[in-house]
N, C-alpha and C positions, 0 to 999 in steps of 0.2 A: 963457648959454654953459655954465654948469655943468649946467643942466637938460638941454641938448642932449647934453653928454658923458655924463651919467647915462643918458639914453635910449639912446645908442649902446652904452654898456657893458652895459645890460640886454639889448639886442638881441643882442650878441655872446655874453653868458652863456646866453641862451636857445638860441642856435645850438649852443653847446658841449654843452648838456645834452640836446639833441634826439637821440634814439636813431638810430643809423645803420640803413639797410635790412637789413644783415647781422645787426645786433644784434636787430632786431625779428624777423627770420626765425628766428634761433637761439632766441630766447625762446619763440616760438610752437611750435617743434619740441620744446623741452624741456617746455613745458606740455602738449603733446599726448601726450608719452611718460610723463608723471608718473602714478603709480599711486595710487589712494586706499588708505587704511588697510583698508577693507573688502575691496578686491580682493586686497591682499596677504595678508590673513587667510584668505580663501577659497582662494587659491592655496596657502598654507602648509598648510591643513587637508588638501588633497589628497595631501600627502606622508606623512601619518600611517599609512595602511594598510601601506605598504611597511615602515616601521620597526616597527609593532606586530607584524605577522606575522613579520618577520625576527628581532625580539628573542625572540619566543616560540619560534621554531625554533632560534635560536642558543643560547639558554640551556637549553632543556628537551627538544628533540627527541632529543638523544643519550641523556639519561637515560630518556626515554620508550621509545625503542627497546630499550635495554639492559635495563631493569628492569620494563617493563610490557607493551608491545605484542607483542614477540617472545619473551616469556619461556618459554612452554610449548614451542613448537616448537624454539627455538634451544638451550635448555638441554638438551633431549633430544639435539640434534646436537652439543653442546659447542663451537659455533662462533659464539656470539652476537655478540661484538665485531666479528668479521670481516664478518658479514652486515650489521650496522649500518653499518660503514664503507663497504661497497659501496653501500648505499642513499644515504648522505649524499654520497659522492664522485661517484657517477654522476649523481645529481640535479643537482649543481652543474656537473659537466663538460658536461652536456647544454646548459647555457647557452652553451658555446662555439659551438653551432650557432644557438640561438634568438636571442641578443642581437644579433649582427651582422646576422642575417637580418631581424629585426624593424626594426632601425634602417634597413636598406636599403629595406624596404618602406614604412616611414613617410616616408622622404625622397622616395619616388615617389608618395605619396598626393596626389591632387588636392584642391584647396580645395573644401569643402562649406559649406553654410549654418551648420554648427556649427564650422567650422574644419578643420584638417588633423589635429590631435592628439586632439581630443575624441572623435571616433567610436571610435578605438582604446580609449580609456579606458572609455567607456560600455559598449561591446560585450563587453569582456573581464571586466568586474567580476562579473556573476552566475556565470560559469563558474569564475572564480578562487575565489570564495567557496565554491562547492560542492566543489572539489578540496581546498581548505584544510581544510574540515570532515572530509572523508574521510581525510585524513592522520592525524587524531586519533581515528578510529573503529577499533575492533578488531573485525574480522569474526569470525563464529562458527566458521569452519573454521581448522584448524591448518596444514595443508599449503597452501603458496602465499601465506603472509602476506608473505614477502619481495617477491614479485612485486607484490602489492597495493600495498604502500607505495612501491615503486620507481615504479610507473606513476603513482600520484596525486601523488607528490612531483615527478616530472618534469613532469606536466601543470600543476601549480601553478606551477612555476618558469617554464614557457612563458607561461602566462596573466599571471603577475605581470610578466614582461618586456613583454608587450603593454600593460600599464598604466604601468609605471614609465619605460620609455624615452620614450614620448611625453610623459609628465608632466615628466620632467627636462628634456627638450628644450624644453618650453613656456617655460622661463626666457628663452630668446632671442626668444620671440615675443610676450611681454606688454609689452615696452618696448625701445626702442633705446638708452636711456641706461644707461651702466655703473652710475651711482649708484643708479638705481631698481632695476636687476637685483640689485645687491649688497644693497640693502635688502630686496627680496623674498626673496632667498636667506637672509638673516638671519632673517626671519620664518619661512621654511620650516624652517630648521634648528632653530629654537626649538620649533616644533610637532613636528618629527620626533623630537627628543630627548624631548619630552613624550610622543610616541607610544611610544618605548621604555619610558618610565616606566609608561605605561598598560599596555603589553604585559606588562611584568614584574609589575605589580600584579595584573592580571586573571589571568594564567596562574599566577603564583607564589602568590597568596593563595588562589585556588580550589583549586589542586592541593595547596597547603600544608595545607589543612584535612583532607586525606585522606593521612595519613602512610603511606608504602609499607611493607608488612610486610617487614622485613629478616630474613635468615637468618644465624645464627652460623656462623663459618667451620668449625666442627666437623661440620656436617651435610653429608651427601653431596648434591650438587645434582642431583636428578633430578626428573621430573615428579611422582612420588608425594609426595616431601618438599615440593615447592612447593604441592601441593594441600592437604596437611596443615597447612602453615604458614598458608595462606590461611584455612582453617577455624578454626584456633586463634585467629587474630587477630580473629575476629568477636566473641569474648567478652572481648577485651582492649581497652585504650584505643585501640589502633590500629584502622583499618578494614580491610576486605578488599580484595583486589586488584581485584575487580569495582567496588567503590566508587571506587577510584583511577582506573580507566578511565573511569567515568562523570564524574568530576571533570574529566578532560582534555577530554571531549566538551562539557561545559557551558562550560568556558573557551573552547573553540574556537567555540561558538555565539555567545558574547558578542562575541568578536573579529570574527566574520563580520558581525554587526550593525553594529559600528563601521565596518568596511570599507565597507559599503554607504552609510551615512550620509555618510561623508567624500567618497565619489565623487559623491554627489548635490550636496553643497555645492560641490565643485569645478566641476561642470558648470554649476550655476546662477549661481555668483558670479564666474567668470572668462571673459573673452572674448578670443579671439585677435585680434590686429590683422592684417588681411589684407595691409597694405602691408609689414609686417615679415616676412611668410611668403612673399613673392613669390620664386619660383624663377626666377632670371635666366640660368641656363645649362641646357644640355641635360642630362638625367639620365644618370649614368654607370653602368657595369656594377658588379656586386657586388665583383669583385676590384679594379676600379679604385678603388672607394670605400675598400676596405681599405688599398690601397697609399697612397692620398692621405692618410688620417689618420695612418697609422703613419710616413710619411716626413716629417711635419712635426715637426721637432726638439723644440720646446717641449712639444708634446702627448705625444710618446713619453717624454720625461723626467718630465713630470708624472705620467703613468700609471704608469710603472715605480717612481717614488718612492713614490707612494701605494699601489702594489701591496704593497710590503714593509711599510710602516707599517700598512696595513689588515690584512694577514695577522697582524701582531703583536697588534693589538687583537682580531681574531677568535679567535686562540688563547686569549687571556685570557678573552674572553666565553664561548667554548664549554666551557671547563674550570673556570671559577671556581666554579660550583655544586658540582661534584664535589670541588674543593679545599676548599671550606668544610665539606662534609660529612665527608670522610675525613681530611684533614690537620689542619684546625682543630677538628673535632669539633662543628660547629654544624649538626647535622642539622635541627633545628627552627627555625633562624634564617636559613638561607641566602637565602630569598626576601626577607627584610627587608634583608639586606646588599645584595642586588642593587638593591632599591628606593632605598637610600641613594646608590648609584653613579649611578643614572639621575636622581634628584632633583638631585644636585649638578651633573650635566651640564646639566640644563635651566636651572638658575640661572646657570650660567657662560657660556651662549651670548651674552648681551648684552655681557659683559666682553670676550670674544674678538672680537666685532664691533667694539667700540671700539678694541681693541688693533690689529687689522689696519688700521683706518682711520688710526690715529695713527702706527704704526711700519711699516706695509707687510705684505703677505701672506706674503712669503718669510721675514721675521723671525718672524712669528707661527707659521710652521710649525716652526721650530727651537725656539722657546721652548715652544710648546704641546705638541709631541711629546716633547721631552726631559723635561718636568716630571713625566711619569709614572714615569720610571726609578727615582728614589729609593723610590717606594712599591712598585714591583714587587720591589725588593730587601728592603724592610722587612717585607713581608707574609710572606716566607719565613724571614727570619732572626729576627724578633722572636717571642718565645714566645707561644703561643696565648692571646689575650685578646679577649673580645667587644668591649669598649670600644675597645681599640686597633684592632681590625679595622674598626669603624665609622668611626673617624677616618681611617684609611688609605683606606677605600673612598670617603669623601667627598672627600678630596684627589685621589684617582685620577680621580674623576668630572669634575673640572675639566679634566684632560687629554683625557678622552674627548670632552668638548664640542668641543675644538679639532679632534679627529680627525673629528668629524661635520661641522663648519662649513667648514673650510678647503678640502677637495677640491672641493666644489661651488661655493665662492666663487671659486676660481681657474680653473675650467674655462671660464666665459664669456670670461675674459681670453685664453685660448689660442685660442678660436674667433675672437675679434676679431682676434688676431694673424694667424691664417690668412687672414682676409678681407683684411687689409691687404697681406699678402705675395702673395695670389692674387686680385686684384680681378676676374678673369675667371672665377672658379670660386666660385659662390655657391649657397646653398640646401641645404647638406649638414650642417646642424647636428645632425640626428637621428643621423647616422652617428657623429659625435664622441661624442655622449651614449650611444649604444648600446654602444660599446666600453668606455666608462667604467663603465657598469653591469655589463658582462660581467666586467671585471677585479675589481670589487668582489665580485661573486658568486663568481668564481673563487677569490678569497682565502678566502671563507667555506667553499667546498667543500674546498679543500686543507686548511684548518685542521681541519675536522670529520673528514675522512678520515685525516689524520695522527694526530689525537688518538685516534680509536677504534682504529686499528691499533696505536698505541703502547701503549694500555691493554691490548689483546689480548696483545701480546708480553710485557707486564709481569705478566700473570696476573690480570687484573681478574676479581673474583668477582661474578657477577650477583646483585644485591639482597643483597649481603653486608653484615652490620652492620659489619664491618671489612675492610680490604684488606691484601694482602701489602705488605711494606716496599718492594718494587720498584714497586708502583703509586703509593705515596706519593712516591717519588723522581721517578717519571715526571710526576706532577702538578706537582711543584715546577718541573721543567724547562719544562713547557708553559705555566705561568702567570708565569714569571719569566725564566729564562735565555734561552729561545728568543725571546720577545717583545723582550727588550733587544737581542739580536743583530740581529733583523730591523729594529728601529728605527734602529740605527746604519747598516745598509746603505742604508735608505731616505734617511736624511739625507745620506749621502755622495753619492747620486745627485742630490739637490736642490742640491748645490753648483754644478752646471753648468746649473741651470734658469735660462734667460736673461731671463725677463720680470720686471723689477723695476718700481718705481713710475714711474720716468721713462719707460720703454718703454710701460707701460700707459697713461699719460696721453697720450703721443704717438700711440698707436693710436686712442685716443678722439677726438683732434682730427682725425686723418686720416679716420676713418669719418664724422664729422660733415660734413667737407668733401665727401666722396663723396656723402652724402645730399643736401646742398645742391645739388651739381652736377646730380644726377639730377632733383631737383625743378625746377631752372631749365630743364633740357632738356625735361622734360615740359610745363612752362608755355609755353616757346617753341614747342614743337610744336603745342600746343593753339591758341595765338594765330595761327600760320601757317595752321592748318586753318580757323579762323574767317574769316581774311582771304580 
């Protein structure tokens, strides 16, 4: 009798432990969507070119245009900061056309044997590399240099958009699982911050070996004096202006090589999943797409919040080198200070990935973004000290890591929320990502344009060993007061951001149910056709 009861109990236990059909289906779906470490690494490496080139442009292009590329023509015209601001701002403003347009075209791209995103990435790479190199090349003619840099800067921004919009949208097409996408995003942000470190190291160290010949404020800034200063510096420890120009070209050549290698790794190591790329609704017009993404409340609030916070960090990035040189007096150390910031950011990415997993992404935004404020204040108020500057830079890099990771980690949640709210409108992920890329670049363009115009009004002296007091005050505002105000505005917008962890998990559950229903419908349809 006892043996019979035991057998019955064992039978009941076996039945309880037997997985349900829904559980088996969900397990198979999650297993199918799981990404290998190799795939995540290859995907992450594809994000490095955008950050390497963006870091080099963000930190060094303003100095390059003001003190190197346009120096002969523009000093003669006495309008160098204004012309530099035109190049920087128009180049970024051009993205107002290219980013949404590319996103719209990508959303209309049919499936190919290489996927929908990969053809854009592969075909744009060689042309983007060429245009990037020509940005850092100084032509032999003096008249028309402004047009030269404006053309190739705009062309590079367009081609970089053709690379980065499909690449960023690829996040939605490599897996259907939020957990896997978040993990891949963390890999990507780690490599992208490492990319900024590489960009800073390559550009900063190569250019840093060629110290720009500065001119004391007592000299009259004309082309004759510039030529004499360049010749005098040949016999001094500093190098000539032509050597500095060659250094910029060598650095750009190295970065171009890295760009190509990363694109090849991405192409060979990542495969798009066709079932996740399926467009299930009719393609919409360009303006319908714009209205669709901007009318989705969570997306608009996320974009606007990060527009202000990104603008804050872009202002800091674009002016920190000048601040180190003229306000802190670290002309020969600024490239090493930038390296410390990027190294700290690279090391902090895993911490912020753990933090957002533990406490939620919205909490991480507030903690990560506000953590930079004390250091923005201290770098201005604390007396100039190289050791203190290194400590402050390392601490600020931790907040920079949050600024890199969180926007791209939160965007897939908004796209999922849109899918839940609009189940009959699918396949528009590239449009969401294209506007996100646009606002990021727009923030960079505005920061560069505002910075150069502000320095122009303050009386910036091209290649001067010292600057007027008004320039020093302007730099303090650009790296401290202005970023703090922008961060506060961005965080106020985030108060109304509605996607918390509860809503995010609910969307995940609903999307899984939608996929299960679609799978069941396809299976039933196949069985009926067979019968």
